PAPA-381790 format. One record per atom (N, C-alpha, C, O, CB): y, z, x; residue number from 1; residue in one letter. Coordinates in steps of 0.02 Angstrom, whole numbers, plus 32768, in hexadecimal, padded with zeros to 4 digits. Last residue first. Glycine has a CB too. Example, Ala and Ser with C-alpha at 12.3 -4.5 7.8 and 13.67 -1.06 7.14 Angstrom:
+------+------+------+-----+------+
:   py :   pz :   px : pos : code :
+------+------+------+-----+------+
: 7F90 : 8162 : 8282 :   2 :    S :
: 7FCB : 8165 : 82AC :   2 :    S :
: 8002 : 818A : 8285 :   2 :    S :
: 8039 : 8192 : 829E :   2 :    S :
: 7FE2 : 811E : 82C0 :   2 :    S :
: 7EE4 : 8186 : 8294 :   1 :    A :
: 7F1F : 8186 : 8267 :   1 :    A :
: 7F5B : 8186 : 8294 :   1 :    A :
: 7F5A : 81A7 : 82C8 :   1 :    A :
: 7F20 : 81C4 : 8235 :   1 :    A :
+------+------+------+-----+------+
// end
This chain:
+------+------+------+-----+------+
:   py :   pz :   px : pos : code :
+------+------+------+-----+------+
: 3B58 : 7680 : B16C :  53 :    R :
: 3B9E : 767D : B157 :  53 :    R :
: 3BCA : 769F : B188 :  53 :    R :
: 3C07 : 76A1 : B17E :  53 :    R :
: 3BA8 : 769A : B113 :  53 :    R :
: 3AC9 : 7623 : B173 :  52 :    I :
: 3AF1 : 7656 : B196 :  52 :    I :
: 3B3A : 764C : B184 :  52 :    I :
: 3B55 : 7615 : B18B :  52 :    I :
: 3AE7 : 7653 : B1E4 :  52 :    I :
: 3A3B : 760B : B11E :  51 :    R :
: 3A81 : 75F9 : B11D :  51 :    R :
: 3AA8 : 7631 : B13C :  51 :    R :
: 3AA8 : 7669 : B123 :  51 :    R :
: 3A9A : 75EA : B0D5 :  51 :    R :
: 399A : 75C7 : B12D :  50 :    Q :
: 39C8 : 75FD : B13B :  50 :    Q :
: 3A0F : 75E2 : B135 :  50 :    Q :
: 3A1C : 75A8 : B145 :  50 :    Q :
: 39BC : 761B : B181 :  50 :    Q :
: 38F5 : 759F : B0FA :  49 :    T :
: 393D : 7590 : B0F5 :  49 :    T :
: 3967 : 75CE : B103 :  49 :    T :
: 395A : 7604 : B0E8 :  49 :    T :
: 394E : 7573 : B0B0 :  49 :    T :
: 386D : 759E : B0FA :  48 :    T :
: 388F : 75C0 : B132 :  48 :    T :
: 38DA : 75B3 : B132 :  48 :    T :
: 38FB : 75BB : B166 :  48 :    T :
: 3871 : 75A9 : B174 :  48 :    T :
: 384A : 7559 : B086 :  47 :    K :
: 382F : 759D : B091 :  47 :    K :
: 3854 : 75C2 : B0C9 :  47 :    K :
: 3859 : 7600 : B0C6 :  47 :    K :
: 37E6 : 7599 : B0A2 :  47 :    K :
: 386B : 74D8 : B05B :  46 :    G :
: 38A0 : 7509 : B066 :  46 :    G :
: 3888 : 7550 : B073 :  46 :    G :
: 38AF : 757F : B06B :  46 :    G :
: 38CC : 750A : B02D :  46 :    G :
: 3812 : 746F : B052 :  45 :    S :
: 3828 : 748D : B013 :  45 :    S :
: 385B : 74C5 : B01C :  45 :    S :
: 3874 : 74E0 : AFEA :  45 :    S :
: 37ED : 74A8 : AFED :  45 :    S :
: 37D6 : 7435 : B0C0 :  44 :    G :
: 3819 : 741F : B0AD :  44 :    G :
: 3835 : 743E : B06E :  44 :    G :
: 386A : 7429 : B056 :  44 :    G :
: 3819 : 73D6 : B0A5 :  44 :    G :
: 3733 : 7440 : B084 :  43 :    S :
: 375D : 7433 : B0BD :  43 :    S :
: 37A0 : 7418 : B0A5 :  43 :    S :
: 37A3 : 73EB : B07C :  43 :    S :
: 373B : 7402 : B0EE :  43 :    S :
: 3720 : 74AC : AFF3 :  42 :    S :
: 3713 : 746F : B01A :  42 :    S :
: 3744 : 7469 : B054 :  42 :    S :
: 3779 : 7489 : B054 :  42 :    S :
: 3717 : 7431 : AFED :  42 :    S :
: 36FD : 755B : AFFA :  41 :    G :
: 3721 : 7521 : AFE1 :  41 :    G :
: 3713 : 74E5 : B00E :  41 :    G :
: 36FE : 74EC : B047 :  41 :    G :
: 376C : 752F : AFDD :  41 :    G :
: 36F8 : 760D : AFEE :  40 :    M :
: 36D7 : 75CC : AFF8 :  40 :    M :
: 3703 : 7595 : AFDD :  40 :    M :
: 372A : 759F : AFAE :  40 :    M :
: 3692 : 75CA : AFD7 :  40 :    M :
: 36F9 : 76AD : B029 :  39 :    I :
: 3724 : 7679 : B00E :  39 :    I :
: 3705 : 7636 : B020 :  39 :    I :
: 36FA : 7628 : B05B :  39 :    I :
: 376D : 767E : B028 :  39 :    I :
: 36B4 : 774B : B000 :  38 :    G :
: 36AE : 770B : B023 :  38 :    G :
: 36DA : 76D8 : B001 :  38 :    G :
: 36DF : 76D6 : AFC4 :  38 :    G :
: 3664 : 76F3 : B026 :  38 :    G :
: 36B1 : 77F7 : B00F :  37 :    L :
: 36D3 : 77BE : AFF1 :  37 :    L :
: 36CA : 7781 : B01D :  37 :    L :
: 36D7 : 7783 : B05A :  37 :    L :
: 371F : 77CE : AFE8 :  37 :    L :
: 3657 : 7887 : AFE4 :  36 :    F :
: 365F : 7850 : B014 :  36 :    F :
: 367F : 7816 : AFF0 :  36 :    F :
: 366C : 7805 : AFB8 :  36 :    F :
: 361A : 783B : B034 :  36 :    F :
: 3679 : 7936 : AFC8 :  35 :    E :
: 3667 : 78F3 : AFB2 :  35 :    E :
: 3675 : 78C1 : AFEA :  35 :    E :
: 369A : 78CF : B01A :  35 :    E :
: 368E : 78DF : AF73 :  35 :    E :
: 36AC : 79AE : AFF7 :  34 :    G :
: 3664 : 79A2 : AFFF :  34 :    G :
: 364E : 795D : AFE9 :  34 :    G :
: 3615 : 7949 : AFF6 :  34 :    G :
: 363F : 79D5 : AFD8 :  34 :    G :
: 372B : 79B8 : AF80 :  33 :    K :
: 3711 : 79D3 : AFBF :  33 :    K :
: 36C5 : 79C9 : AFC0 :  33 :    K :
: 36A2 : 79DB : AF90 :  33 :    K :
: 3723 : 7A1F : AFC7 :  33 :    K :
: 3746 : 791D : AF28 :  32 :    M :
: 373B : 7965 : AF29 :  32 :    M :
: 371F : 797A : AF6D :  32 :    M :
: 36FE : 7953 : AF8F :  32 :    M :
: 370C : 797B : AEF0 :  32 :    M :
: 37BE : 78AA : AF0B :  31 :    V :
: 3784 : 78B8 : AF34 :  31 :    V :
: 377F : 7904 : AF3A :  31 :    V :
: 37AF : 7926 : AF4E :  31 :    V :
: 3789 : 7896 : AF7C :  31 :    V :
: 37F4 : 7849 : AE7F :  30 :    Q :
: 37F9 : 7883 : AEAA :  30 :    Q :
: 37B8 : 788C : AED0 :  30 :    Q :
: 3783 : 7878 : AEB9 :  30 :    Q :
: 380A : 78C3 : AE81 :  30 :    Q :
: 3858 : 77C0 : AE3E :  29 :    F :
: 3819 : 77E1 : AE4F :  29 :    F :
: 3827 : 7820 : AE77 :  29 :    F :
: 385F : 782B : AE8D :  29 :    F :
: 37EA : 77B1 : AE76 :  29 :    F :
: 3898 : 772D : ADF7 :  28 :    T :
: 389F : 7775 : ADFC :  28 :    T :
: 385A : 7793 : AE0C :  28 :    T :
: 3828 : 7781 : ADED :  28 :    T :
: 38BC : 7794 : ADBA :  28 :    T :
: 38ED : 7691 : AE03 :  27 :    I :
: 38B0 : 76B8 : AE0D :  27 :    I :
: 38BF : 7703 : AE17 :  27 :    I :
: 38EE : 7714 : AE3B :  27 :    I :
: 3888 : 769C : AE49 :  27 :    I :
: 394B : 762A : ADE7 :  26 :    G :
: 394C : 7669 : ADC2 :  26 :    G :
: 390D : 7693 : ADC9 :  26 :    G :
: 38FA : 76B6 : AD9A :  26 :    G :
: 3958 : 765B : AD7B :  26 :    G :
: 3905 : 75B6 : AE2F :  25 :    D :
: 3933 : 75B5 : ADF7 :  25 :    D :
: 392D : 75F4 : ADCD :  25 :    D :
: 390F : 75F5 : AD98 :  25 :    D :
: 3926 : 7577 : ADCB :  25 :    D :
: 38F0 : 7562 : AEC6 :  24 :    L :
: 38E6 : 75A2 : AEA2 :  24 :    L :
: 391A : 75A4 : AE6B :  24 :    L :
: 3955 : 7596 : AE76 :  24 :    L :
: 38ED : 75E1 : AED3 :  24 :    L :
: 390D : 74DB : AED0 :  23 :    A :
: 38D4 : 74F6 : AEF4 :  23 :    A :
: 38BF : 7539 : AED5 :  23 :    A :
: 3884 : 7546 : AECB :  23 :    A :
: 38E3 : 74FF : AF3F :  23 :    A :
: 3949 : 7461 : AE7B :  22 :    K :
: 3947 : 74A9 : AE72 :  22 :    K :
: 3908 : 74C5 : AE91 :  22 :    K :
: 38D3 : 74C6 : AE71 :  22 :    K :
: 394C : 74BC : AE26 :  22 :    K :
: 39AD : 73E0 : AEB0 :  21 :    T :
: 3968 : 73F9 : AEB0 :  21 :    T :
: 396B : 7445 : AEAC :  21 :    T :
: 398B : 7465 : AED5 :  21 :    T :
: 3941 : 73E2 : AEF0 :  21 :    T :
: 3A1A : 7363 : AE7C :  20 :    L :
: 3A10 : 73AB : AE84 :  20 :    L :
: 39C6 : 73BC : AE7F :  20 :    L :
: 39A4 : 73A9 : AE4F :  20 :    L :
: 3A38 : 73D2 : AE4F :  20 :    L :
: 3A56 : 72E6 : AE73 :  19 :    N :
: 3A1B : 72EE : AE9E :  19 :    N :
: 3A0B : 7338 : AEAB :  19 :    N :
: 39F1 : 7349 : AEE0 :  19 :    N :
: 3A27 : 72CB : AEE1 :  19 :    N :
: 3AC5 : 72F5 : AE21 :  18 :    A :
: 3A90 : 72C7 : AE0C :  18 :    A :
: 3A50 : 72CF : AE35 :  18 :    A :
: 3A1A : 72C0 : AE1C :  18 :    A :
: 3AA8 : 727F : AE12 :  18 :    A :
: 3AFC : 737D : AE6F :  17 :    E :
: 3AFA : 7363 : AE2B :  17 :    E :
: 3ABE : 7336 : AE1A :  17 :    E :
: 3A89 : 734F : AE08 :  17 :    E :
: 3B37 : 733D : AE1E :  17 :    E :
: 3AB5 : 7385 : AF11 :  16 :    K :
: 3AEF : 7389 : AEE5 :  16 :    K :
: 3AE1 : 7365 : AEA4 :  16 :    K :
: 3ABD : 7333 : AEA3 :  16 :    K :
: 3B2D : 736A : AF07 :  16 :    K :
: 3A47 : 73EB : AF77 :  15 :    G :
: 3A64 : 73AD : AF5F :  15 :    G :
: 3AA0 : 73B9 : AF32 :  15 :    G :
: 3AB9 : 73F1 : AF2E :  15 :    G :
: 3A30 : 7385 : AF3A :  15 :    G :
: 39EC : 7479 : AF3F :  14 :    Y :
: 39FC : 7449 : AF73 :  14 :    Y :
: 3A1A : 740B : AF53 :  14 :    Y :
: 3A0A : 73FA : AF1B :  14 :    Y :
: 39BD : 7437 : AF9D :  14 :    Y :
: 39EC : 7526 : AF15 :  13 :    Y :
: 39F3 : 74E0 : AF01 :  13 :    Y :
: 3A05 : 74B6 : AF3E :  13 :    Y :
: 3A2A : 74CD : AF6A :  13 :    Y :
: 3A27 : 74D8 : AEC8 :  13 :    Y :
: 39A8 : 75B8 : AEEB :  12 :    K :
: 39B5 : 7590 : AF27 :  12 :    K :
: 39B3 : 7547 : AF11 :  12 :    K :
: 397E : 752D : AEFE :  12 :    K :
: 3981 : 759E : AF60 :  12 :    K :
: 39B5 : 765B : AEA6 :  11 :    K :
: 39BB : 7612 : AE9D :  11 :    K :
: 39C7 : 75F2 : AEE0 :  11 :    K :
: 39EB : 760D : AF0A :  11 :    K :
: 39F3 : 7600 : AE6B :  11 :    K :
: 3977 : 76ED : AE5D :  10 :    L :
: 3982 : 76C8 : AE9A :  10 :    L :
: 3981 : 767D : AE8C :  10 :    L :
: 3954 : 7663 : AE6C :  10 :    L :
: 394D : 76DA : AECF :  10 :    L :
: 3971 : 7759 : ADFE :   9 :    S :
: 3994 : 771A : ADEF :   9 :    S :
: 39A6 : 76F2 : AE2E :   9 :    S :
: 39DD : 76D8 : AE34 :   9 :    S :
: 39D3 : 7729 : ADC8 :   9 :    S :
: 394F : 77D7 : AE70 :   8 :    Q :
: 3960 : 77C7 : AE2B :   8 :    Q :
: 3988 : 7786 : AE28 :   8 :    Q :
: 39BA : 777E : AE4B :   8 :    Q :
: 3987 : 7800 : AE0A :   8 :    Q :
: 38DE : 7836 : AECB :   7 :    V :
: 3904 : 77F8 : AECA :   7 :    V :
: 3910 : 77E6 : AE81 :   7 :    V :
: 38E2 : 77E6 : AE59 :   7 :    V :
: 38DE : 77BD : AEF0 :   7 :    V :
: 38B8 : 78C0 : AF2C :   6 :    K :
: 38C6 : 78A8 : AEE9 :   6 :    K :
: 38F2 : 786B : AEED :   6 :    K :
: 3926 : 786C : AF0E :   6 :    K :
: 38E7 : 78DF : AEBD :   6 :    K :
: 3849 : 791A : AF8F :   5 :    L :
: 3873 : 78DE : AF8B :   5 :    L :
: 387A : 78CB : AF42 :   5 :    L :
: 3849 : 78C7 : AF1D :   5 :    L :
: 3853 : 78A3 : AFB4 :   5 :    L :
: 3805 : 798C : AF7B :   4 :    I :
: 3827 : 7986 : AFBC :   4 :    I :
: 3852 : 7947 : AFC0 :   4 :    I :
: 387A : 793F : AFEE :   4 :    I :
: 37F3 : 7986 : AFF5 :   4 :    I :
: 37E8 : 79FC : AEFA :   3 :    A :
: 37F8 : 79B6 : AF0A :   3 :    A :
: 381D : 79B5 : AF4C :   3 :    A :
: 384F : 79D9 : AF56 :   3 :    A :
: 3824 : 7995 : AED1 :   3 :    A :
: 3766 : 7A73 : AEF0 :   2 :    E :
: 37AA : 7A65 : AF06 :   2 :    E :
: 37B4 : 7A1B : AF16 :   2 :    E :
: 378C : 79FE : AF3C :   2 :    E :
: 37BB : 7A8F : AF44 :   2 :    E :
: 370B : 7AAD : AE62 :   1 :    M :
: 370E : 7A8C : AEA2 :   1 :    M :
: 3756 : 7A77 : AEB1 :   1 :    M :
: 377E : 7A6C : AE84 :   1 :    M :
: 36DF : 7A4E : AEA2 :   1 :    M :
+------+------+------+-----+------+
// end
């Protein structure tokens, strides 16, 4: 089967040092063609976070 998405060691941290929150800490996964991916999390957990550079 063909992987259409591969994610390796994804990290997303909020805050600084003493108040650091690790929303994602090194998550790795892949989505294969024909699979369905759902993302769940509590309100305010960063599901729609975007950073434009």
